[in-house]
VEXDREN-2710 file (C-alpha; in Angstrom, 1 decimal):
% VEXDREN-2710
k/r/px/py/pz
1/MET/63.0/41.2/38.0
2/LYS/63.3/40.9/42.0
3/TYR/61.9/38.7/44.3
4/ALA/62.0/40.8/48.1
5/GLY/62.6/38.3/51.5
6/ILE/64.5/35.9/49.6
7/GLY/68.3/37.0/50.3
8/SER/67.5/38.6/52.9
9/SER/65.9/36.7/55.0
10/CYS/68.8/34.5/54.9
11/CYS/70.9/36.7/55.6
12/LEU/69.6/37.5/59.0
13/LEU/69.0/33.7/59.5
14/PHE/72.7/33.1/59.0
15/ALA/73.7/36.2/61.1
16/ALA/71.5/35.3/64.5
17/LEU/73.4/31.9/64.2
18/ALA/76.8/33.7/63.8
19/CYS/76.0/35.7/66.6
20/GLY/75.9/35.6/70.3
21/GLN/76.6/31.8/70.3
22/THR/80.3/31.0/71.9
23/ALA/80.1/27.3/70.9
24/SER/78.7/25.4/68.8
25/PRO/76.6/22.4/70.5
26/ALA/77.3/18.7/69.3
27/PHE/75.8/15.5/69.4
28/GLU/76.4/13.4/72.5
29/VAL/77.1/10.1/70.4
30/ALA/76.3/9.1/66.9
31/SER/76.4/6.7/65.1
32/ILE/76.4/6.9/60.8
33/LYS/76.1/3.8/58.3
34/GLU/75.6/3.6/54.6
35/ALA/71.8/3.2/53.8
36/LEU/70.1/0.6/52.3
37/PRO/68.6/0.4/48.9
38/LEU/64.8/2.1/48.6
39/SER/63.1/-1.4/47.7
40/ILE/59.3/-2.7/48.4
41/GLU/61.0/-5.6/50.3
42/ASN/63.0/-3.3/52.5
43/VAL/60.1/-1.3/53.3
44/GLN/57.9/-4.1/54.4
45/ALA/61.0/-6.3/56.4
46/GLY/60.7/-2.9/58.4
47/GLN/64.5/-2.5/57.4
48/PHE/64.3/1.0/55.5
49/HIS/63.4/4.5/56.9
50/MET/64.0/8.0/55.7
51/GLY/63.6/11.7/56.7
52/ILE/64.0/13.3/60.1
53/THR/62.8/12.0/63.5
54/VAL/64.0/14.7/66.8
55/ILE/62.4/13.1/69.6
56/GLY/63.0/13.6/72.8
57/SER/67.2/13.2/73.2
58/HIS/66.9/11.2/69.8
59/ALA/68.0/12.4/66.4
60/ASP/67.1/10.0/63.6
61/TYR/68.5/11.2/60.1
62/GLY/67.6/8.3/57.3
63/PHE/68.0/8.0/53.7
64/MET/69.9/11.3/53.3
65/THR/72.9/12.8/51.2
66/LEU/75.4/15.3/52.1
67/ALA/73.5/17.2/49.7
68/ASP/70.3/17.2/52.2
69/LEU/72.0/17.1/55.2
70/ILE/74.3/20.5/54.4
71/PRO/70.9/22.8/54.6
72/TYR/69.3/21.1/56.9
73/ALA/72.1/21.6/59.8
74/TYR/72.4/25.5/58.3
75/ARG/69.1/26.1/57.8
76/ALA/68.8/26.8/54.2
77/LYS/67.0/25.4/51.0
78/ARG/68.8/23.1/49.0
79/TYR/69.4/25.3/46.1
80/GLN/71.4/27.6/48.4
81/LEU/74.4/24.5/48.4
82/SER/77.2/24.7/46.2
83/GLY/79.5/22.0/46.0
84/PRO/80.8/18.9/44.2
85/GLY/77.7/16.8/42.8
86/TRP/79.0/13.8/44.5
87/MET/77.3/14.9/47.3
88/ASN/74.1/13.8/46.2
89/ASP/75.5/10.4/45.1
90/THR/75.3/7.9/48.7
91/ARG/72.4/8.4/51.2
92/TRP/73.3/7.7/55.2
93/ASP/71.2/6.7/58.0
94/ILE/72.4/8.7/61.2
95/HIS/71.5/8.2/64.6
96/ALA/72.6/10.5/67.7
97/LYS/71.7/11.5/70.7
98/ILE/70.8/14.7/71.9
99/PRO/73.0/15.4/75.3
100/THR/70.9/16.4/78.8
101/GLY/70.3/19.9/78.6
102/GLN/70.1/20.6/75.2
103/PRO/66.9/21.4/73.8
104/PRO/66.0/19.4/70.7
105/VAL/65.4/22.6/68.2
106/ARG/69.4/23.2/68.2
107/ALA/69.8/19.8/66.3
108/PRO/70.4/21.6/63.0
109/GLU/73.5/22.9/65.0
110/MET/74.7/19.7/66.4
111/MET/74.8/18.2/62.9
112/GLN/77.0/21.2/61.7
113/ASN/79.7/19.8/64.4
114/LEU/78.9/16.7/63.3
115/LEU/79.7/17.1/59.8
116/ALA/82.7/19.0/60.3
117/GLN/83.9/16.2/62.3
118/ARG/82.9/13.0/60.7
119/PHE/83.3/14.9/56.8
120/SER/85.5/16.8/57.5
121/LEU/82.9/19.9/56.2
122/ALA/84.2/22.9/55.4
123/ILE/82.2/25.5/54.2
124/HIS/81.9/29.3/53.8
125/ARG/78.8/31.8/52.9
126/GLU/78.2/34.2/50.1
127/ASN/75.9/36.2/48.5
128/ARG/75.6/35.1/44.6
129/GLU/72.7/36.5/42.2
130/GLN/71.5/33.6/40.8
131/SER/68.6/32.6/38.0
132/VAL/65.5/31.8/39.6
133/TYR/61.8/30.7/38.5
134/ALA/59.4/33.1/40.2
135/LEU/56.0/30.9/40.8
136/VAL/53.4/33.1/40.2
137/ILE/49.1/32.8/39.5
138/GLY/48.9/32.6/35.8
139/LYS/46.0/34.7/33.5
140/GLY/43.7/32.2/33.5
141/ALA/41.5/31.0/36.8
142/LEU/43.1/29.1/39.6
143/LYS/42.9/25.0/39.5
144/ILE/43.9/23.9/42.9
145/THR/41.5/24.1/46.1
146/GLU/42.3/24.6/49.4
147/ALA/42.5/21.1/51.4
148/SER/40.3/20.2/53.3
149/ALA/39.9/19.6/57.2
150/GLU/40.4/16.3/57.3
151/GLU/43.5/15.8/55.3
152/PRO/46.1/15.8/57.3
153/VAL/48.9/18.7/56.1
154/GLY/52.4/18.5/55.1
155/VAL/54.8/18.8/58.4
156/GLY/57.8/20.8/57.3
157/ASP/59.7/17.4/56.9
158/LEU/60.1/13.5/56.1
159/SER/59.9/12.3/59.3
160/ASN/57.8/9.0/59.3
161/VAL/57.3/8.6/56.0
162/ARG/54.8/5.5/55.7
163/MET/53.2/3.9/52.5
164/ASN/50.6/1.6/51.1
165/ASN/49.2/0.7/48.0
166/GLU/45.7/2.1/47.2
167/GLY/44.0/0.5/44.3
168/GLY/46.7/0.7/41.8
169/ARG/48.1/4.4/43.3
170/MET/50.8/4.5/46.0
171/ALA/50.3/6.4/48.6
172/PHE/53.0/8.0/51.0
173/TYR/52.0/10.2/54.6
174/GLY/53.5/12.0/57.1
175/GLY/55.6/14.0/54.4
176/ALA/56.1/17.2/53.7
177/ASN/53.6/17.4/50.7
178/GLY/50.9/16.0/53.0
179/THR/49.4/12.7/51.9
180/LEU/50.9/11.5/48.4
181/ARG/49.5/9.8/45.4
182/VAL/51.3/8.3/42.6
183/GLY/49.6/7.1/39.9
184/ALA/48.9/6.8/36.0
185/GLY/48.4/10.4/34.3
186/SER/47.1/10.6/30.6
187/ASN/49.1/10.3/28.4
188/GLY/51.4/8.2/30.1
189/ALA/52.3/11.2/32.9
190/ILE/53.4/10.5/36.1
191/GLN/50.6/12.0/38.2
192/LEU/51.0/13.4/41.6
193/GLN/48.5/13.6/43.8
194/MET/49.2/16.3/47.1
195/ALA/46.7/16.4/49.6
196/GLY/47.9/19.4/52.0
197/MET/50.3/21.2/50.1
198/THR/52.0/24.9/50.6
199/MET/52.6/27.1/47.7
200/ALA/56.8/27.0/49.0
201/ALA/56.2/23.3/48.9
202/LEU/55.4/22.8/45.4
203/ALA/58.0/25.7/44.4
204/GLY/60.8/23.3/46.3
205/MET/59.3/20.2/44.3
206/LEU/59.9/22.5/41.1
207/THR/63.0/23.0/42.3
208/GLN/64.1/19.5/41.1
209/PHE/62.8/19.4/37.3
210/VAL/63.9/22.5/36.0
211/ASP/67.1/24.4/35.5
212/ARG/67.4/26.7/38.5
213/PRO/65.7/27.4/41.9
214/VAL/62.1/28.3/42.0
215/VAL/61.0/30.8/44.4
216/ASP/56.9/30.6/45.7
217/ALA/55.9/34.1/44.6
218/THR/51.9/33.7/44.5
219/GLU/51.1/34.8/48.1
220/LEU/49.1/32.1/48.7
221/LYS/48.6/31.3/52.4
222/GLY/47.4/28.0/53.6
223/ASN/47.7/24.4/52.1
224/TYR/46.0/23.3/48.9
225/GLN/45.1/19.9/47.0
226/VAL/47.4/20.1/44.1
227/THR/47.1/17.2/41.2
228/LEU/50.0/17.8/38.8
229/ASP/51.3/15.8/35.8
230/LEU/54.6/15.1/35.0
231/PRO/55.7/14.8/31.4
232/PRO/56.4/11.0/31.0
233/ASP/59.8/11.9/29.5
234/LEU/61.2/14.1/32.1
235/MET/62.6/11.1/33.9
236/THR/63.3/8.6/30.9
237/GLY/65.2/6.2/32.2
238/MET/65.5/7.2/35.7
239/PRO/65.3/4.0/38.3
240/ALA/61.9/3.9/40.2
241/ALA/63.6/4.4/43.4
242/GLN/65.4/7.7/42.5
243/LYS/62.0/8.6/41.2
244/LEU/60.4/9.0/44.3
245/THR/63.2/10.3/46.2
246/ALA/62.2/13.3/44.2
247/PHE/58.7/12.9/44.3
248/LEU/58.6/12.8/47.9
249/GLY/61.5/15.9/48.3
250/LEU/64.9/14.3/49.0
251/GLY/65.9/14.7/45.4
252/SER/68.0/17.4/43.3
253/PRO/68.2/19.0/40.3
254/ALA/71.1/17.1/39.7
255/MET/69.0/13.7/40.1
256/VAL/66.6/14.6/36.7
257/PRO/68.5/13.4/33.6
258/ASP/66.4/16.1/31.4
259/THR/65.1/19.5/32.4
260/SER/65.1/21.3/29.1
261/GLY/61.5/20.6/28.1
262/ALA/58.9/23.0/28.0
263/GLY/56.6/20.0/29.4
264/ILE/57.1/20.6/33.1
265/PHE/56.3/24.3/33.0
266/GLN/52.9/23.3/30.6
267/ALA/51.6/20.8/33.5
268/VAL/52.0/23.9/35.8
269/LYS/50.2/26.0/34.0
270/ASP/47.5/23.8/34.0
271/LEU/47.3/24.8/37.7
272/GLY/46.2/27.8/37.0
273/LEU/49.6/28.7/37.7
274/GLU/53.4/30.1/36.4
275/LEU/57.0/30.4/35.9
276/LYS/58.2/33.2/35.0
277/PRO/62.6/33.6/35.1
278/GLY/64.1/36.2/37.0
279/LYS/67.5/37.3/39.1
280/ASP/67.6/37.1/42.7
281/PRO/70.7/37.6/45.1
282/VAL/70.5/34.4/47.3
283/GLU/73.2/33.7/50.5
284/THR/75.0/30.8/49.4
285/ILE/76.5/27.8/51.1
286/VAL/79.7/26.8/49.7
287/VAL/81.4/24.0/50.2
288/ASP/85.2/24.2/50.6
289/HIS/86.0/20.5/51.6
290/ALA/84.1/17.4/52.5
291/GLU/85.1/13.8/52.5
292/LYS/83.6/11.4/50.8
293/THR/83.1/8.7/53.8
294/PRO/83.1/9.8/57.2
295/THR/85.5/8.1/59.8
296/ALA/84.3/5.7/61.6
297/ASN/81.6/4.9/64.5
END
């Protein structure tokens, strides 16, 4: 089974980036430091930040692994990255200055240069056929509803994420999934309430909990209210901070201890959706070399 547009669109994007640009732009200066651990204390003290903020001449990347930064730099999805597992281990805070005359939209290309200089990153691209799950509408009634106009929707990245305690549920604002509330569901489940989520964003989140990429094939447009009950055994033994990064879209399949259970598939069916296995050619970024620690600032 093929899902049109995944490999082909990526090929066009990579070709566009490769053609007509004789020199890759670079940050004027950049500082890279290992990120502080994620904790309530660090957040409340204002010593912790996560996500990507690019405003004017300032580019800020918080709590990011190489496995996050490489797809960002090459405008790709995480499942298009193939490299050593240790790229998910260490998280970094990066503060960079965009040179005068360079538009902020070129920040990903500047990150390419930074990764090559500071982490000695070397990559090549190739087409690889991958096993995928297609997220499709199920046979029964759809059990998600369109987001209300009053609810803030996802901004497409994880910039300026804020958190608050709302009557026993932790609420997160400003991320890719709109307002996210995390609390207890039935039968020990972890319940995620997303107030304004696209189906592409849902597919990206589900990819973290199964054994292959999830591709949106629902053809549903717009933003939706989604309540997802994650099985209690899905992340057994996973530290709370690691769970949170998965909920916010900062995780990876390698972070989830057990993805073989059927519980997550049933959770998707409870939404009136379904995960169907298939194959698709995917443009893949293959890491040939990278250093675990960057050169000094």
